[in-house]
C-alpha positions as CSV (number, residue, x, y, z in Angstrom):
1,M,112.6,83.6,90.9
2,T,114.5,86.9,91.0
3,Q,114.2,87.2,87.2
4,L,110.5,86.6,87.3
5,T,110.0,89.2,90.0
6,T,112.0,91.7,88.0
7,Q,110.0,91.0,84.9
8,R,106.7,91.4,86.8
9,E,107.8,94.7,88.3
10,Q,108.8,96.0,84.8
11,R,105.4,95.0,83.4
12,L,103.5,96.5,86.3
13,Q,105.2,99.9,86.2
14,P,103.2,101.4,83.3
15,L,100.0,100.2,84.9
16,R,100.9,101.7,88.2
17,E,101.7,105.0,86.6
18,K,98.3,105.1,84.8
19,F,96.6,104.2,88.1
20,L,98.4,107.1,89.9
21,Q,97.5,109.5,87.1
22,A,93.8,108.4,87.3
23,L,93.8,109.0,91.1
24,D,95.3,112.5,90.5
25,A,92.6,113.3,88.0
26,Y,89.9,112.0,90.3
27,Q,91.3,114.0,93.2
28,T,91.2,117.1,91.1
29,E,87.6,116.4,90.0
30,L,86.5,115.9,93.6
31,T,88.2,119.1,94.7
32,R,86.6,121.1,91.9
33,A,83.2,119.7,92.9
34,N,84.0,120.9,96.5
35,N,83.9,117.4,97.8
36,L,87.1,117.9,99.9
37,D,86.6,114.9,102.3
38,A,86.5,112.5,99.4
39,A,89.4,114.3,97.7
40,L,91.5,113.8,100.8
41,E,90.7,110.1,100.9
42,V,91.8,109.7,97.3
43,R,95.0,111.6,98.1
44,K,95.7,109.2,100.9
45,R,95.1,106.3,98.7
46,R,97.4,107.7,96.0
47,E,100.2,108.3,98.6
48,L,99.9,104.7,99.8
49,E,100.0,103.4,96.2
50,A,103.0,105.5,95.4
51,A,104.8,104.4,98.5
52,S,104.1,100.7,97.8
53,A,105.3,101.1,94.2
54,K,108.7,102.4,95.6
55,A,109.0,99.6,98.2
56,P,111.2,96.7,97.2
């Protein structure tokens, strides 16, 4: 079971990185459009995703 968990995490890592990059880009887009409330929500979501990716 441990081996499967490790393999899953290794395969998910590139997808998580792309998702976090997409959230960064979306936050930047919202900020440039002066939609600061939505940009803050995206930032919170990104922080939650980044924290969950680091959790064991």
